[in-house]
N, C-alpha and C positions, 0 to 999 in steps of 0.2 A: 280517771279516777272513779268514775261511777261504778267501776267493775268490782268494787270490794264485795267480798263474800263475807258478810260479818255474822258470825256465829258466836255470841256471847255466853260465857258460862260463869256463874259465881263459884268461886273457889275458897281456899283457906281463909279464915278470919285473920285480920292482921292488926295492926296498930290502931287504937281509938274505936275499935268495933268495926272499922271499914273492911270491906271484902275485896279481894283481889279479883279483877275480871280479865278473862283471857278472850281475845278477839282475833279470830281467824281473818285475815285480810284477803289473801289469794294464794295460789298455789301456780306451778308453772303452766298449767293449761288455762288459768283465767286471768294471770297478770299480763301486762303489756309485753314482757319479754320472758323467756327461758333461760334458766342456767344450763339446761341439758342434763341434769342429774336425774337419773332413774332409779338409783339405788335406794333402799330405805334408810330413812333417818336413823341414826343410832346415838345413844348418849353413853359417855364413860366417864365417871367422876365430875360430872357436872360440866362436861364438854359435849358439844352437840356437832355430829359430823354427817355430812351429805344432806345439808338442809335444802329441801325443795319447796317449802311452804312457810309463807311469812305469817308471824303471829305477834301479837302485842300482850304483855302482861302488864296490867295497869294497876298501880298502886295508889289508890286516892290519899290525898294529903289528910293528916290529922286535922280534923275540923278545928281543934282549938288553937292550932298553930298556923293555919292555912294562910300562904302569902297571895294566892292567886297566880303562882307560877307553876309551870309545868316543865318537865324535861324529857325529852325523848333520850334514852340511854341506850348506847351502841356498844356492847361488849367487843373485847378484842379476839385474836385468835389468828391473825396473819393473814385473813382472807381465806384460810383453809378450814377452819372450824370456828365455832362460837363458844365463848367461855360463858355460858349463860349463868352459872350459879354465882361465882365469886364477883364477876364484872357486870352482871345483871341483875338477879333476884337479890342479892344482898345489897347492892346500891340502892335498888327501887325501895326496899322496905326502910333503909336508912333515910333517904330523901322524904318519904311520905311520913315518917315519925317526926321530921323537922319542917313539916308543913308545905312540902313541895310535891305536887303530884306526879308520880313517875311512871313513864311509859317505856318499859324495856322491851327493847325491838329485837326479835329473833328473826334476823334478816337471811336471806339465801345467799350462800357464799357465791362469788361470781363465777368461779369454774372457767375463767377467760372470757366471761360475757360482762364487760366493765359496766355496762348501764343497770345491771340488776341490784346491786346493793343500794345504789342512790335512789333508784325508783321506789324501793321498799322504805327507805328513809323519808322520801317525799310523801309516801303514803301514810306513814305514821305521823308526820306534822299534820298533814290535812285532816287525818281523823280526829286527833285531840283537838284541833282548832274548831272542827265541825260539831264536836260533841262537848264543847267548852262549858256550856250551861249546865249539862249532866253532871260534870265533875268539879263545878265550882272553879273553873280556870278563866282567867282573863286571856282571850285568844291573841292578844298583842305581847304576852309574856310567856310564850312558849319558846323554849331553847333546846338545844341538843348537847349531849355529852357523850364523849367516846374515849375509849381506851386503846391505845396501839394501833392495830388497823382499825378498829372501830373509831379510834380518833382521826384516822384519814377519812373514814366515812362521814364522821360529823363535819370535819373541815371542808370536805366536798359538798355537803349540804349548805354550808355557811358561805361558800364561795361560787357554787355553780348552778344551784337552782335559781329559776327565776326569782327576782326580788320579792316579789309578793308572796313567795312561799317559803322563803329563807327563814331559819330560825331568829329569834330575836337576839340570841347570844348563843356563844358556843364554849363549852368547858372542854379542853382537849388535854388528856392525860397521857404522857409519854407516847405523842403521836408519831405515826410515820407521815412525813410531809413532802419530802424532796426527792428528786432524782439525781440531785448534784453527786458527782463521783465522790467516793470515799465517805460520803454521808447517808447515802440511801439504803433502805432496806430492800434489796434486789428481789428477795422470795415474794414480798408484799405485792410489788409491781408485775412480777411474773405471773402471779395467780390472779391479779386483777385484770390485766390486759391479755393473757393468753400467749402461746406461742406465736412467734412470727410478728410479734409487734415491733413498732419502729421506735426511734428516739423522738419523733415527733409526736407519737402517742404518748410516751412517758411525759414528756413537757406539757401536754394538756392536763396531765393528772398530777402535776408537781405543784402542790397548792399554793406555794408562796408566790408563784406566777400568775395565780387567779385573784388575788387580793385587789380590791378596788376600794375608792371611797365609801361604797354602799355595803362593804362587807360589815357584818354585825361584830359587835365587841366580843372579845374572847379573854378566857383565863387558860393559861398553859402552865401545867405542873408536871415536873419530871425531876429525875435524879441524875445527879453529874456523874455517877458511876454506872450509868446504863450502858450495857456492852452489846444490847440487841439494836436498839435504835438509837443513833447518835443524838446527844443533846442539840446538835446544830440544827436538827430538823425543826425544833421548836424556836430556836432562836431566829432562824430564816424567816419564819412565818411572823413571828412577833416584830422583826424589822420591817417586813412588808406591810403590816398594819399600821406602824408608826409613820412609814414613808408616805401612806395614802391617807394620813390624817384621821384614822379611826380612834374614837375616843373610848375611855373607860375599859382599856385593856390592862392586863397583867401577866406578868411571867415570874413563876417561883421555880427556882433551881434549888433543890435540897441537895445537901453533901453525900448523902447515901440513899440506899433503898433499891438500886438496881432497876430491873425491868419487869413489869408483869405482877407486882405485888398488888396493885389496885389497893383496896382499903382492908387487905388482910390483916387478921388481928395481930399478927407478928411482924408487920411491917414497921420499921424503925420510926417513920414519920407519920404513921396512921392517924393520930390525934391531929398533928399540924394540917395535914391535907385536908381531913374533914373540916376542920376549922376555917380554913381558907376558902374552901369551896362555898361554905355556908355565909361567910363574910361577904365574898364576891356577890353571891346572889342577893343578899341584903342590900348591898349598895345599889344593885340594879334596881331592886324593887323600890327602893327610895327615889331613885332616879325617874322611874316610871309611875311616881304617885299620881299623875293626871293622864291615864292611857287613853288612847283613841283606837278604834276598831281598824283592824287590818283586813282590807279586802283584796281580792284578787284582781 
């Protein structure tokens, strides 16, 4: 992870006079693995395609409300693209305005190279912990949040990274989780694992099977009428957390809202979703009132 290419640039002024910082971590030539993409990156209506360079967009917490927490935000996009505006920048600005430093992750899409998004998420977690003092963050209060395929990425970080690197908590919003028949999002796993992958490969990335007693606590948010990612994905993961004795977990299933709305202004439960996330993070902050340093 010493191979970060850190090129920081100050950008637009945000809440409380803080400035967004953009940090370039690496590209396919300098990262541990490449996703094989050589086409130029493009953006259309807040969606990024052909991503081959990993960047962080850091939104420092409003100093008047700062909790010491930070969240790495993983937008969705089915592992085909990254919905950087709605499930990235807008979420980052909202978290920062509520006292939580947000690290919006523009991760490289896998393109069949399964290790690539997870190594980007790991790099993001390491970066914000290594620079915790700079951002006023407690390094043991760094969590991760993900939407849809970004929820699978966040859940992978919570269950598959070495324990010393894992996030302190996870917020998984309509996440893809399982490869169980009738419940899985096949396109997500096809893009992650690539052609010719086996059922054993799928089982390795079926996250409910990766939960252990050392998995961090999680909040799962989803809608009962989700027709893209079956609600069973979240219920399987929650059940695995409880079977392994993981404490401070929560599952919120709303009666409507579908898939992919994130925190959009027209989402029927937008206010409730936001309140539930902030309540959960406040609960964890209270629990962690006597933090200790996390070391590798």
